[in-house]
N, C-alpha and C positions, 0 to 999 in steps of 0.2 A: 645605367642603373637607376634611372629616375623612378621606374616602377617600384624598385625595392625601397627607396627612400619614402616614396608616397605611401606605400603600404605600411611601413614601419611607423610613419607619422600618424596615420589613422588609428593604428592599433594602440599607440601610446596615448592618444587623445582621450580615451575613455577612463583614464585613471590619473591621479595626481602623481607626483614624483616619488611617492612612497609606496605605490602599488595598491592604494586603497581605491575601491570602486564604489561609486554612488549609484545604487540600484534605482530602477524606474519601472520594473515589470510588475503587473498586477497579478491577482490570484489565478486568473484563467491562463495567462501565458506561462506562469510558473508550473501550473498543473500540466500543461501540454509538454513543457520541456522535460519534466520528470516522468511523464507518461512515456514519452519516446525513449528516454534514457534506459529504462529497464525492460522495455519490450525487446529483449536481446536474446541472442541464440544461447549464450551460456545459462541464462536464467531458465529459458525454455527447456534446454537439455538437462538441467538440474531436476526438473520435474520427471524425467525418465528414470531417475535413480530409485524411485520409491516403490513402484509396483513391479513385481509381486512381493517385495520384501514386507510391505504392509498393504492392507486392503485399500481399495480406491477411495472409499468414503473417509477413512482415517487420514489418508494422504491429503485430501482436500482440506480437512479440518486443521491438520498440522500446517499446511501452507498458509492458511488464513491467520492462524494464531501466531505462528513464528514471524510472519510479515508485520503484524501489528506490533509485536514486541520490539522487533528491530527498528521499526519506524520511530518509536519513541526516542531512541538514541540518535537516529539520523536527523530528526527535526530539532532536537536540542542543540546539536553541534551546528546544524545549518543556521539556526537562529542567531548564534554568535556571529556568523558571517554577515547576516543581515544587519545586526546591531552595530557592528564595527566596520564593515566594508572589507574585511580581510578574507583571504583564501584560507582553507582549512589548515594547511601546513604553516602558514604565517601565524595563525591563532596559537599554535603550539609554543610560540615564543613566550607567551604569558605564563605558562606553567613550567616549561622546561628551561627557560632562559634563551637568549639569542644564540649561544653556542650549543647549549644542550638540545635545542630544536633540530640541529643537524642530524641527530640520530633518527627521529621519526621521518624527517624529510628524505633521508637516504633510503629508508625502508619503503617509503611511499613511492619513490621513483622506481625502485626495483619491482615492486608489486604492480604498479600501474603499467609498467613496461611489459610485465608478464601477461597482464590482462589483454593488452593490445595485441600481443602475439597470438594468444589463444583464440581470441575472437576473429582475428583476421584469418587464421588457419581454418577455423570452422566454416567461415564464409567461403573461403577459397575451395575447400573440400566439397561443400554443398553445391556451389556453382559448377565446379568441375564435373561433379557426378551427373548433373542434368545435361551439361554441354556434351559430355562423353556419350550419354544415352542418345542424344539427338544427332550429333555430328561424327562421333567416333574419336574426336580430338580430346586428349587427356593430359593435363599438366597442372596438378593441384598447387604446386609451388608458384607457378606463374599467376594463377588466379588469386592466391593469397597475397602476393606482392601487389597486384593491381588493386585489390580491395583496400589494402592498407595505404597505398599511395593516394587514393582518392580521399581517405580519411584524413591524412596529413594535410592535404590541400584545404579541406574544410576547417580543420583546427587552426591553420595559419591565419584564418580570418578572425580568430579570437572570439570573444563572447558575442560580437555582432553576428558572426556566422552561425553560432549556436542558436541565438535568439530567432534568426530567420529560418533556419533549416529544420530545427527539431520539431516544431508543431506540424509541419507538412509530412515529415517522416512518420510521426505518430498517427496521423490520419490514414496514410497509405497502409501502414502496418496493421492497424485495427481492421481495415476493410478485408485484407487478405486473411487475417486471423479468423474473422467471422466466417469466411469461406471454408477454412479448414474445419472449424467447429461444425458447420453444417454437414460437411462430408462425414465427419466422425460420428455424429449422432443420427445421420440418415442411414449409415451402414449398420449401426448397432444401437439399440434403444438404451436410454439411461439406466433401465433396470439391469441390463447386461453388464454395464460398467460397475454399478454398485454391488453386483454379485461377485466381483473379483475378490477372492480371498487371499489372505497373507500366506506366504510360504515360510514356515518356521525354520526350514533348513538353511535359509539365507542369513539367519541371525541378524536381521536388520529390524530395529525397533522404532516406534514412533518418536522416542526421545532423541535418537540419533538423527532422524529426519528433521525434527524441530531444530536441532543444533545446526544442521546444514542450512536451513532456511534463515535462521538468525545470522549465521555467518555471511550469507549473501547480502543482508542489509548492512552489516558491518563493512563489507567490501565496498559498498556504495557510499558509506558515510565519509570516506576519505575525500569525496568530491562535494559533500553537502555544503561546506562553507563557500567553495568556489562558485557554485551555482546559486545558492540562496542569497549571496551578497548582491545578486542582480535584482532581488525583490525590492519594491519600493517601500514595503512596510513589513513588520513582523507578522501581521495577520496574513498577508499575501504569501510570505515565505513558508510559514508553518502549514497553513491550509493547503496551499498549492503543492508543496513538496510532499506533504503527508499523504494527501489523497492521491496524488499522481503516482507516488512510489507504491502505495498499497494496490491501486488498481493495476498498474503495469506488472508488478511482481506476481500477483494472484493470477492475472490473465495469462502471463507467459508460462508460469509453472504449471498451471492447470492445463494449458494447451499441450505442453510437453507430456504431462501425465496422461492426458486423454489420447493424444496421438500414439503414444507408446502402448497404451492399453488397447487401442483399436487394432494395432498390429498383433498383439497377443491374442485377442479375441478371434482374429482371422486364422489363428493357428500357426502363424509364421514365427520364426526365430529371429530375434533382434537383440543386439547388445545395447545396454543403456549408454547414454552419452555418445551416441553415434549419429551424426546428422544425415549420413547417407541412407540409413535405414528409413528415416522419416521422409527424406527426399524421394526415395524409391516408391513410397506409398502415396505421397501427395503431390509429387512432381514439381512443376514450376511454381505452384502456389506457395509451397513451403520454402522453396529456394529463394523466392522474392522476399518472404518474411525474414529469412536469415540474413540475406544481403542488406536489406534496408536497416535491420536492427543493428548490424555491425557499423553501418555508416553513422547511425544516430549515436550509438554508445561509444565507439572508439574515438569519435570526434571529441567527446567530453573527456575521455581517458587521456588522450594526447594533450588536450588543453590543461587538464589537471597536472600532468607531469611538468609542463612548462611553468605553470604557476608555482609549483613547489620549488623549482630551481630558482626562478626569478625572485621569489619572496624569501629565500633562505637567508640572505644577508643584504644589507643596505649600503655598506661602505663602498663596494664596487658594484655600481648599478648595472645589472644585466638587462639587456633589451629582450622583449618578448620574441621578436621575429627570428633573430639568429639562434636563440635557444630552441625555438620551435623547429627550425630547420635541422639542427644537429640531432635532437631527440627523434624527430620524424624519420630521418635517415636510418638511425639505429632501429627504430620500430619496424621499418620496412625490411631491413636486412634480417631481423629476428623472426619475422613472419615466415621465413623459410624453414624454421626448425620444427618440423611437424611432430617429432618425437615428444615434444613437451605435452601434447594432449594426453599422453598416458599417465601423467602425474597430476591430473586436475584435482582430485580429492585431497592430495597432499598439499596442493597449492592453496586450497581453501583453508586447510588447517593452519598453514603458515600465516595467512591473512588474519585469522582469528587470534593466533598467538601474539602477533605483532601489534594489532590495533585495538583489540578489545580493551587491554589495559590503558592504552593511550586515550581512548574516548572516555573511559571512566575517570581518568585523571583530569581531563579537560572540563568535564561536567562539574566535578567537585570544585576545581580551581576557579572557574568563571562564575558559576551560579552561587557558590557558598563562600569560598575563601575571598575572592575578589569582589563579591557582592554585585555581580552582573555588570561590572564596569572594567574595561581596559582603557587606559589612557594612551596618549601618543608616545609615551615612553616605550611602548611595545615595539615601536618602529626603530628604536636605537640599537646599534650593535654593541654599545658599551655604556655603562652608567645607567641611571634611572632606577625605578623601583622594581624592575624585572631583571636586573643584572645578577642577583643572587650571589653565588661565589664564582667570581671570574667568568660570569656569563652562563653558569650551569646551575640549575636547581637539582642538586644531587638526590633530594628526596623523591622527586618525580622520576628520575632515572632509576633509582633503586626499586620503586614500586613497579615501574614498567618491567624491569628484569624479573621481579618476583611474579608478576601477573603472567608473563610469557611462560615462565617455568611451570606455573600452576596449569596453564592451558595445555602444554605439551604432556605433562605428567598424567592429567586426567584424560588425555586422548590416547596415549600409547602405553604408558606404564601401568596406570591404575584406572582403567575405563570407568567413568562415573555414570551412575544411573540417571543423572541429571544432565549429562553431556558436559562439555568443557566450557562453553561460551558463558552461560549464566554464572557459574561459580567463579570463573576467572574475572568477570566484570565486578561481581560483588566483593571479591577479595581485594581487587585493586581500588575500588571505590572507598571501602572502609579503611584500608591501610593508608591511603593518601590523605583521607579526611583526618585520621588520627595524627599523622605526622605533621600536617599543615595547620591544624586548628589554631595553635597559638599565634601563628603569623597573621591570622585574620585581622587582628587588631591593628596591624601595620597599614592596612588598606582602608583608610577612612572612607566612609560612604559618600560618594559624590554623585552628582547628576550624570546619568549615562548619556553619552552623545556619540554620534557617528564620528569616525576618525578622519574623514575627508577634510581637506583644508577649508572647504566651504562651510564646514560646521563650526569653525572657530570664530 
């Protein structure tokens, strides 16, 4: 078992005993990591949901606008990770308390596990389709398991593996995406795409599309602290992650939008969010994009799950490697549940309901109430200025519940003309600000510093 101890020792060497990471990556590396992260099959297939519900031009505008709006939240949360060295779920201890943070941590693990299953299944189905067309052999469950097993192997290498692998994934994915775009615009002129008109009978509006795009950014914000704490400076983290996320999301969604529109212009029937329809049209090229995107993204998803569990409490220090192995096995087994793909839009709704309020609370708490400073008390399981009431900040918990209810009501019971994401965020932001404003005086302004031991 010397290999196990050696690997565990190397993984633990990048952080101090509190799980705080001292970042060293510049803007370019952060850009490439985030670029690879969201050049992913789920983001690409999200682009297939828009046409012909809305016209092609409107869809492109909505994708760009929604991505920019979502990036604001993503970079604000990620910047807390850069400034403190903490992963996203460890950051929630400052607002929710050490025990109260168990709630968003549990939700995060469930949602990230769901993401890993969905993406592995889509990759497996896509690879299986092409292999079946070529050889006649078909076993989508087998290919889903193989894809996820490779992901777990990369994730076990920790942030070192991500730093090394992600930029190369990004370059390969971009090359193949360029190839698909060339085919799409060679087969049909840009004017043909822009001439695609909306079909009112589908009852799909630009606002609903905007809500979906913003929800995609929210789903990625759960990992923003984990990744941006690798940045050596706030500038590197904000610019690298912001530009990387915007570029990758716009490219991936527009690729899905364009590829699906290409099929419609050819007069063929295709169901949205179906990777086999795209693989049938573009063959190995698109299958390679889907496979590589899952390798790049699911590696970060598994890494984020592990960080959430490891950082949940400090009293019993959990090691990265055994947690990664256990969660990795669960993610591999779950990738066989192909029926989950039928619930994708409901899955996005659940993410929005769970985490839009959380991120509104974190932004208010860190940047306004705590005055852009978390001290090392945040690393304690008991006592300190973040202990609140027996380890739980009930104001944050209450706002989270209210925000989630607002999101679900505006989605299902009383559909909002503004969508659910923006109203839920604003309601949570203002409510937590009102409930917490008096406590602002308890947190005297001190010089902000990184929480690593070397900064003391």
